[in-house]
N, C-alpha and C positions, 0 to 999 in steps of 0.2 A: 409688849416693852418688858425688858428685863428688869428685875427688883434689884436695886443696889442700895447700899447703906448709905446714911447721911455722909459719913466720912469718905466714901467713895465718890459721892456726887459734888461734895466740895472739891475734892483733888481734882476731879474731871474739869470742873467749872475753871478752876485756876490755871490748869493746864490749857485749855481751851483759849482763854482769854491771854495768857502769855504767848501761845503761838500766834494769834490774830494780831496782837499789838505789842511792838517792841517798848512801849512806853510803860506797860504793866511791870511794877515790881512789887515784892512782898518784904515786910520788915517784921521782925519778932524775935523772940528768945528761942534759941536751940531749933531755927526752922530750917537750916542746912542740912544736907546729908553728912556733913563732918560732924554734926552734933546728933539729933535724933529725928530730924523730919518733922518737928513739931510735937506738941503734947501727945496729939492722937494720931500721928503720921501722916497728917494731911498734906503736907508739902514733900513728903518723901519722893525722892527722885528729882525734884525739880531744879536744885541747885547743880546737880550733874548736868542736866539738860539745858539750862539757861544760863548758868554760871553765878559765881558769888556777887556780881555785880547787881543783879536782878533778885536775888534771894539773899537777903542781908540780915546776919544775925546780929542781934542787938543785945546790949546789957539789960538786966531786969530793971527796966525803968518805964513804965507804961506811959507816962506823960511824955517822956522823951520819944518813944516810939509813935505815938499819935502826932506830937509835935513835928517830927521829921515827915510823917506822911502828909500834914497839913502843908509844910513848905515845900515838898517835892510836887504836890498838886499845883500849888501857886506857880511853880516853876514849869509846869507842862507835863509832869509823869502822871500816871494813873496807879499811885501806890495803894497797896492793900497793907493796913496795920492789922498784924495777927497778935491778939493779945490771949494768953494761956486759957484764962477762964474769964466768964462774965463778971465774976465779982471784982476782978481787977481793973475793970473799965472804969470803975469810980476813980481810980487813981488818975485817969486822963480827963475827967469831966471838964476841967478848965480849959484843956485844949479843944475839946469838942465843942462847949458851949459858948465859950468867949473869943475861940480863935476861928475854927473850922465854920462855924455857925455865922459869923459876922464879917468876915474878911470881905467877901463881895459887896456887901451893904457899904462898908466902911470905905473901901480902897477901889471899888469898881472892878473887881476880878481877883 
């Protein structure tokens, strides 16, 4: 088995899932090829391949990114919320704890 970096493994996993399922989309800051392809270039090449409908650049608003992902999942999409670094995930804690974790139990799906 070839050795690859974590960055390469993440990119390959995103590519594989986006090829397999047209409902997979990615939301995050500067993730399109028009921007930087993500902070660590993990999403590099994906917007050119799948279009800006499935690789969506967002404003710098972590709660908004995760909130959009939760709403998209409720509507049948398989969104991936890409946050620049783990310390910014705390800004989306309300969306994770009070929305994503409870929607199924509160509304049956």
